[in-house]
VOVO-120412 format. One record per residue (C-alpha): x, y, z; residue in three letters. Coordinates in pm, whole numbers, plus 50000, padded with zeros to 5 digits. Example, Ala and Ser with C-alpha at 12.3 -4.5 7.8 and 13.67 -1.06 7.14 Angstrom:
2
+-------+-------+-------+------+
!     x !     y !     z ! type !
+-------+-------+-------+------+
! 51230 ! 49550 ! 50780 !  Ala !
! 51367 ! 49894 ! 50714 !  Ser !
+-------+-------+-------+------+
This chain:
113
+-------+-------+-------+------+
!     x !     y !     z ! type !
+-------+-------+-------+------+
! 91704 ! 95944 ! 08406 !  Met !
! 91983 ! 95772 ! 08598 !  Ser !
! 91797 ! 95815 ! 08927 !  Leu !
! 91480 ! 95666 ! 08779 !  Ala !
! 91683 ! 95377 ! 08635 !  Arg !
! 91843 ! 95306 ! 08974 !  Ala !
! 91500 ! 95319 ! 09139 !  Leu !
! 91349 ! 95075 ! 08890 !  Val !
! 91646 ! 94839 ! 08925 !  Gln !
! 91613 ! 94837 ! 09304 !  Gln !
! 91241 ! 94764 ! 09278 !  Val !
! 91311 ! 94480 ! 09031 !  Gln !
! 91568 ! 94329 ! 09272 !  Arg !
! 91316 ! 94344 ! 09556 !  Leu !
! 91041 ! 94190 ! 09342 !  Arg !
! 91266 ! 93898 ! 09243 !  Arg !
! 91406 ! 93851 ! 09595 !  Ala !
! 91055 ! 93819 ! 09738 !  His !
! 90913 ! 93615 ! 09449 !  Gly !
! 90642 ! 93866 ! 09370 !  Met !
! 90456 ! 93895 ! 09042 !  Val !
! 90358 ! 94259 ! 09011 !  Arg !
! 90455 ! 94593 ! 09155 !  Val !
! 90149 ! 94786 ! 09276 !  Val !
! 90307 ! 95102 ! 09417 !  Ser !
! 90641 ! 95260 ! 09494 !  Ile !
! 90687 ! 95519 ! 09770 !  Asp !
! 90992 ! 95743 ! 09752 !  Val !
! 91104 ! 96017 ! 09991 !  Gly !
! 91271 ! 96307 ! 09810 !  Val !
! 91476 ! 96542 ! 10026 !  Gly !
! 91439 ! 96916 ! 09983 !  Glu !
! 91812 ! 96943 ! 09920 !  Leu !
! 91840 ! 96630 ! 09703 !  Ala !
! 91839 ! 96830 ! 09382 !  Gly !
! 91560 ! 96622 ! 09230 !  Val !
! 91279 ! 96774 ! 09027 !  Glu !
! 90973 ! 96561 ! 09107 !  Ala !
! 90808 ! 96595 ! 08766 !  Glu !
! 91127 ! 96498 ! 08584 !  Leu !
! 91162 ! 96189 ! 08803 !  Leu !
! 90799 ! 96097 ! 08732 !  Arg !
! 90853 ! 96140 ! 08356 !  Ser !
! 91172 ! 95933 ! 08355 !  Ala !
! 91001 ! 95661 ! 08559 !  Tyr !
! 90707 ! 95655 ! 08315 !  Ala !
! 90949 ! 95602 ! 08024 !  Leu !
! 91134 ! 95317 ! 08197 !  Leu !
! 90842 ! 95139 ! 08365 !  Ala !
! 90709 ! 94937 ! 08066 !  Pro !
! 91043 ! 94773 ! 07989 !  Ala !
! 91120 ! 94720 ! 08357 !  Ala !
! 90803 ! 94531 ! 08444 !  Gly !
! 90674 ! 94804 ! 08673 !  Thr !
! 90418 ! 94941 ! 08430 !  Glu !
! 90099 ! 95037 ! 08608 !  Gly !
! 90271 ! 95075 ! 08945 !  Ala !
! 90190 ! 95405 ! 09110 !  Leu !
! 90490 ! 95621 ! 09197 !  Leu !
! 90431 ! 95825 ! 09513 !  His !
! 90683 ! 96098 ! 09588 !  Leu !
! 90691 ! 96258 ! 09932 !  Thr !
! 90897 ! 96567 ! 10005 !  Glu !
! 91128 ! 96517 ! 10302 !  Val !
! 91201 ! 96844 ! 10484 !  Pro !
! 91557 ! 96958 ! 10547 !  Leu !
! 91626 ! 96917 ! 10920 !  Leu !
! 91944 ! 96993 ! 11111 !  Ala !
! 92077 ! 96967 ! 11465 !  Arg !
! 92287 ! 97239 ! 11625 !  Cys !
! 92616 ! 97102 ! 11758 !  Arg !
! 92640 ! 97390 ! 12007 !  Ala !
! 92303 ! 97374 ! 12184 !  Cys !
! 92162 ! 97043 ! 12055 !  Gly !
! 91846 ! 97199 ! 11913 !  Gly !
! 91679 ! 97048 ! 11608 !  Thr !
! 91531 ! 97278 ! 11346 !  Phe !
! 91405 ! 97295 ! 10991 !  Arg !
! 91648 ! 97466 ! 10756 !  Val !
! 91466 ! 97742 ! 10571 !  Glu !
! 91596 ! 97945 ! 10278 !  Arg !
! 91927 ! 97758 ! 10303 !  Phe !
! 92009 ! 97930 ! 10631 !  Arg !
! 92220 ! 97673 ! 10814 !  Phe !
! 92231 ! 97860 ! 11145 !  Ala !
! 92056 ! 97755 ! 11462 !  Cys !
! 91750 ! 97974 ! 11527 !  Pro !
! 91790 ! 97922 ! 11903 !  Ala !
! 92155 ! 98018 ! 11953 !  Cys !
! 92267 ! 98144 ! 11607 !  Ala !
! 92555 ! 97894 ! 11589 !  Ala !
! 92652 ! 97786 ! 11239 !  Gly !
! 92797 ! 97446 ! 11335 !  Asp !
! 92511 ! 97215 ! 11241 !  Val !
! 92465 ! 96855 ! 11126 !  Ala !
! 92206 ! 96777 ! 10862 !  Val !
! 91970 ! 96505 ! 10985 !  Leu !
! 91751 ! 96455 ! 10678 !  Gln !
! 91650 ! 96609 ! 10351 !  Gly !
! 91958 ! 96552 ! 10137 !  Glu !
! 91868 ! 96211 ! 09996 !  Ser !
! 91628 ! 96020 ! 09778 !  Val !
! 91510 ! 95712 ! 09967 !  Ile !
! 91302 ! 95417 ! 09853 !  Leu !
! 91062 ! 95403 ! 10149 !  Gln !
! 90836 ! 95115 ! 10051 !  Ser !
! 90718 ! 94897 ! 09767 !  Val !
! 90382 ! 94723 ! 09753 !  Thr !
! 90372 ! 94399 ! 09557 !  Phe !
! 90107 ! 94161 ! 09440 !  Glu !
! 90184 ! 93792 ! 09492 !  Ala !
! 90073 ! 93514 ! 09261 !  Glu !
! 89708 ! 93459 ! 09315 !  Gly !
+-------+-------+-------+------+
């Protein structure tokens, strides 16, 4: 619920900052390792949307794959089954590039007509 609340608050701030009337759609990237259950986020958003002025706005969730870069050989790879070892050189010293976060990617508004 707190994630949905933060999302709705960010969308409200953007709507006010740009002087828009209505939110049409919200696109969110959800990382594989973000620990977010998509259906729970959708349900929480649906509960908060009417009071937040985002009722009727479509919430699009896109899974963001977990990618890492090997610090030893520089290779980039998708982390599968939580195996944080480089498939090219087997080194375990890796940096996660994406897939740990929930990111508001875009919001589509409707201006006064």
